[in-house]
N, C-alpha and C positions, 0 to 999 in steps of 0.2 A: 504493500500501500503506499510504503513511503517514498520507493524508488518510482513508481507511476507518480507520484506528486510532484517529483524533481523530472520528468521526462522534458518538459521544457526549457529547463535548464542544460540540460546535458544536451538536448538539440541545439542549445545557441552556442556551446563549446564546441561541439562535431565538428563543424567547418574549420576552426580553428587547429581541433587535434591533428585533421587531415592533411593540411599545410605543414603544418609543423612537424610532422612525420615525416612529409615526402619530401621536403625542403631539408629540414635540419637533423632529424635522427637517422634518416636513409644513408644521407653524405656520410656523416661520421662513422657510422656500421660498415657501410660498403669501402669505404676507404681504408678503415682499418684491415677489413680482409684483405685488399688488393697492397696493403701495405707488406704482408707477406708472398708476396707475389713478385712475378715477372711478367709486366701487361704491358703491353704497348696500344691498347684500345681496337687493336686490329685483328692479332691472332687471339688465342684460350692463353687465359692468365695460366701460368706455371708456378707452382709451389717451390717458395725458395727459401723458406723459413725467416732467420734474420739475416740475411744476407742482404737486403735493401739497408737495413739498418746502420750494418756494418759498412757499408758502400760509403754511406752518406758520412758517418761519425771519421771516418779513417781519411776522406778524401779533403786534397788541399783547399779546396775552394770552400769548404765547410769551415775549416780554422781558419781563413782569410776570413769568411763572412762573421764567425762568431767574435774575431779581436776587431772587425769594424764594430760589431755592433755595441759591445760591451763598452769601447771608448767612447763612441756616440752617446751612450746611456749616460755614461759617468760624467759628460758634461753637460749634454742636451736636457737633462730632468733638474738639476739643480739650479741651472741657470734660466731654466725658462719658468720656473717655480718663484724666482729671485724677481726678475722681470713682471713675472704676472701680479706678485705682492707689489711691486714698486707701482704698477700701472693703477691698479685697485686703490692704494692710498692716495695716488695722485689725483683720482678721479672721485674719491670718496672726499676730498678735499674743498670741493666746488660743488655750487647748488645751483639748480636753474636749468638755464640755456646751457651754460658751460659744461655742464656733469653729463648732459645730455650729447654735447658735442664731442665731447673727448671719449665718450661709452662708445658713440657710435663710431668716433674714427678709430679706434683701436680694436675693435672690435671686424672690423672689414674685412681684415684680412682672413678671418676664419670662414668666411661665406664664398668666397672666391674660389673658383672651380680649380682646381692643382693643377691642372694644365697652364690655366691663365698665371697663379702665382710663378712656375716654375718657368714661362716665358719670361715674367716683367726680370726676374732673376739672374737670368741667363743671358738680357740685354744688359743689367746692370753690370754683369761681373765678364763681359765682353773683353777681350783684351786690347782693342785700339778706341772703343769709343764708349765705353760702357761708362756709366757714371762712375762706378766705383774708383777704376781707375784714371778718369778725368780728375777726379778730388785729389788721388795720390800725385797725378803729376803738378797741381798747383802747387803742390808741397816738395817738389822736385825728385819724386819717388820713380823708381822705372816702373813700368807696367806689369803688371801679373796675371799669370792666364788661370785663374780661379779653378775653373774646371776640368783643366788639363794638365796641372800641376799635382805630384802625388802628394805634395807637401802641404796644401792648401785648400784640396778637395774636400774633405771632410770638416773642415772649419768651417768652409764657405758652407756645406748642407747644414750645419749645425745654426748659422746665422738665419738661415730659411726658416727651417722649424721654429725656431725660436719666434721668429715673427710672425708666424703662422700661427701656432698655437697660444701662446701670451695672451689673446684677445679673448678665448675661450675662457681660459682657466681665470682670467682676470674678472670675468662676469661672474664667475661662480665664489672668488673670494671678496667679491664685492658683496655680494648676496650675505656674505657670511659677517662683513663689516656692520652692514645695516641691523644687525640682530644683538650686535655690542651695546651693552648700557651705556649712555654717555657720561649716567652718572661716575661709572669707575674713573673716566678719564678727568671730570670735574676735581672729582677726589685728590688725583694723581697733580692735575695743576696746582691744586691746593697745596699739597704736600711739596710743591717744587720740584717735581720730575719734568725731565726734559721730554722733547717729543721722540727722541731715541729711547729712552727709557720706559714711556707708553708703550712704544710699539713693541720693546721686549718682553715687559712684564705685563702688559694687559691684551695687548691685539694678536699676539702667537698665541698665548696659552688658549684664551678664549675662541681663536682660530683652529685650534688642533684638529675637530673633527673634520673642517671643511678642508682642511691643510694635508689630511691623512686621506682622504677623497681623492683630492688632486695629484697628489704624488702618486698616488696606487694608479690611476688612470693615467697616468703620466708615463710610468714604468711600462706600464703594459702594452700601451698605444707606441714606446718606442720600441719595444722589443718586433712589434710587426710593422716597422718602418720600411715603406714600398717606392708609393707615389712617387715622393716629391726627387729620391735620387736618381729613379728610374727615366724621369722626364729630364732632370738637370743635365744626365747624360748622353740622353739620346738613345736610351738601350732598346734592344729587341731582343726576342727569344734566343737569337742566335749570338748576340753579342751585348753583353750588359755588364756593369758595374764600372764602368769608366776605365781609365788609363791603369793598368797595372790593377785591376780590381780594388783599386782604391776605395770606390763608393758600394762595392758589395757586401750586400747584406742577405739573411737568412731566406724572403720572403721570395728575394730576386731571383735567389740561387734554386728556389723549389721549383720558381714558375719556369726557369729553364729548363730544368731538368724532364719537367714535363712537357711543354709545348715546343720546345727548342730540339731537346734531344730524347723526346717520345719515349720517357724512361716514368711512365705513370705511378707503379709500383714503387719506385725509388723517390719519386715526388712526395707520394701519400706518406710514406715513412718518415722521410721529411718533416712532412707538416705536424706528427704526432711529436717526432724529437722538439720541435720549438713549442708544441703546446706543453707538453713536458716542463721544458723550462719557464714557459710562462705560469703554470701553474703554481712551481715552485719559488719564483719569484713572491708570486700572489700570496702562498701560504707565509713565505719569510715575513713580508708586510705585515699580514695579521698578527702572526705571533711577537713580532716586534710591536706590534700596539697594543696587543694583549699585555705584554709584559711591563710596558710603559703605563698602564693604565692602575691608579691607585684600587687595591681592591676594597 
């Protein structure tokens, strides 16, 4: 009788359940199956056990991609959070028109399509007529080929990613700032606290839940970096990662193995290795959060 009463509710959930199973659960299950097979999407899959995982982990491209990835994360995530917090504090200091103006201006890179953002920065990084090299020329500095010099390619990508992502994190942090009681700042000012001390002892502790979300989201996003380096280097499925693989990242390598080399079994194994790394990082973040939270 109870089940019959809830039939209309189950009927409303049923379309979502079908789509969820077809476009989320089935690809995961089938991908896990093919990760243990040699499969090129044409011939029948051949079971190879853990050979795909061994081929991925032992490959030189995997080592290079992981080195680039962890260097990228170590710089991009802290720098992006600091930039977003600085922008949020700046916007929060304004009211009315100027608050709306700066919030919209800083958020604009977030809504730009990835190809447009990459095109803008490819022009800015151009060796001869790019804006960045023009500014360097004003100070008598030589032109730099930012997207072809292995010593600058990774840092050029980091600058683009911080520019793109800071606006999104700024909006989230700004919402957190609005929820901090102003009484705390007024009491601190009466006690003679400087602006820096207010940020250190009031703003950051009160923002800790929001900062945890932003940092965790930043880590997960950085681990899946793909579109911006792919577009900056003009990559294809057969040639990607830029000069000497200076901008090679795991998702790019996975896509190249799948659609460039037609090794779909190896590519799916790569995907599950990356998934395990993401889960590990996320678990560490939550464990650190639980450890630092007072009982």
